N, C-alpha and C positions, 0 to 999 in steps of 0.2 A: 843845633843844640835845639832840642825839644822845647817848645813851648810850656810855661809855666801854667797858665791857664788849665782847666779841665777840659778834656776832649767830647764831644758829644757821643754818648753812647749809641751803637748801632741799633737798638730797636727804637730810643728816641729818634734818631735818623731817620728810620723808617716810617714812623708816624708823620713826621715833619715832611718828608718827600712827599708822601700819599698826600697831604692836606693842601700841598703846595700845587698840585696837579701840574708839573711841568710839561712843556712843549717843544718839539723839534726845533723851531723856528726862534723859539725864544731866549731872551737875554736874563740870567739868574745872577741875583749879586747875594754873596755871602759876606756879610757884614760883620767882624769880628771873627775872621775867619781862622785864627790861632793856628792848629796844625795842618790846615786845608782838608779834614777830611769829610767835610759838608761838600764843598766845592770840588772835590775826586769825586764824589760820588752821584751828584748832579750833573756833571760835565757830558756824561753821553747822552743825557736826555734834552739838552738845549743847545742851541750854537755857540754859545758865549757864555763865559762866567767871569764876574769879576769877583776877586778874592780880595776882600778889602781889611786891612787890619792897620792899627796905628803902632805898632809895635814892628821894628825892621828885622826883628830876630823871628817872628813868626812868618812874617812876609818870605824870608829866606828859607825857612824849615819848610813852610807851604810850597813853595816853588819846588825846593827837593824833592818832597812827597809827590807831587804832582808830574815831576819828571820821570821818577822812578815808575809812576803808575800808567804813563803814557799818554795824560791828559793833556792835550795840546792846545785847546780850546780856552784854557784860563788865561785871564790877565790880571796879573796882579797889582794893586793899586794901595802904597802906603799912605796913610794918612787918617785925619778923622772923618767918619761920616756925619753929616751928608755931605760935606763941603767937598771931597775926595772926587765924589760922582760929578761935580760940576765941569762940563764940556765933554761928556760921555752920554750915548744913549741911554734912555732911562729904563731900567730892569723892567721886565715884565712881570717877574717873580723874585721875592727877596727872603732871605733867612737871617734872621739876625740874634746873634749868637753873644753880642756884646752888651753892655747895659751903659754905657755912658750916652749922654744926651739922647736917651730913646724917645722921648717926646718927639724932639727935632728931627729925629732920624724918620719915626714913621710918618710924621705930618710932611716931610720933605719926599718921601716915597710917594705918600697918597697924593700930594700936588703934582709931582712928575707923571701920575697915570699908572702907577705899579698897580697890576689887577689883583695880587695876592700876596700876603707877607704871614711869615709864621715866625714869633718871635719866641726864644728860648727864654725861660727864667728859672733861676735858681732859689733867687730871692723873693718874698714877699711882695717887698715894696717895688721891685722891679714888674712883679704881676700887676700889682696895682695901676702903677704907672702907664703901661702898656693897655690894659682893658679901658681905664678912664680917657687915655689918648683915643683910643680907637673909638671909644662911644662917642666922644665929642666931636670927631670928625665924620660919624656915621659910617664907619667900614667894620665895626667890630661884628665877627661871625661865631666865634666860641672860644671858650678856654676849655684845656683839657690838661687833667692830671696822670703823668706818665710814671709807672713806679713799677721798677724791674727789680726782682731778686734772683740770685744765681744760688746754683747748686754748689754745696762743698761737702767734701767727706768729715765726717763727724762719727767717731767709734764705732768703725764698720758699717755704719749706714750714710745718709744724705740728708742735709739738713738746707734749708735757704737762708742766704744772707740777704739783707733787703739793700739796694742801693737808695741814694738819696732821692726823692721827688723832683721830677721836671714839670714846670709848667709851659704848655705850648698854646700861646696865643695868637690866633688866625683872625687875620682881617683882611678885607678886600672884599673881591665881586665872588658870587658864587660861580666855581667853573662848570657847574651841570646846569647854569643857565642860559 
């Protein structure tokens, strides 16, 4: 059964992955993995992926999707972040797609030495909390508004239908430095 939460669009995913600057030897955490789409997209670029979700149905679906995609380097962790990461090596990079305990998750990742993180926000409250937490920790880099419109046929022509905006909040080290 597919998870009920919305899946990250291809365009937002592309921007997020570029901002994460994944590396071949790295460990990547997908917090709030939902369908597993972000985990599967990141898997070819890192040594290991932690796909984390508190919902068993999401973990089951993501595991099924990863199997179908042949993504063998994904470790599925069911539970609440950041606690579910205890006992595992700290990720080098993290994508946070869930908004529960967002400040605690960001703080735990920063304390563990996660070099770069991207938070995906569809609610302005999550955006505000992510930015203020990163600023307080001294790791805020930038926020981006990503808005995508898709074409649709209309009366023999083409129109664009806008999707909901997504904010990406980037924190951590500058990968170019």
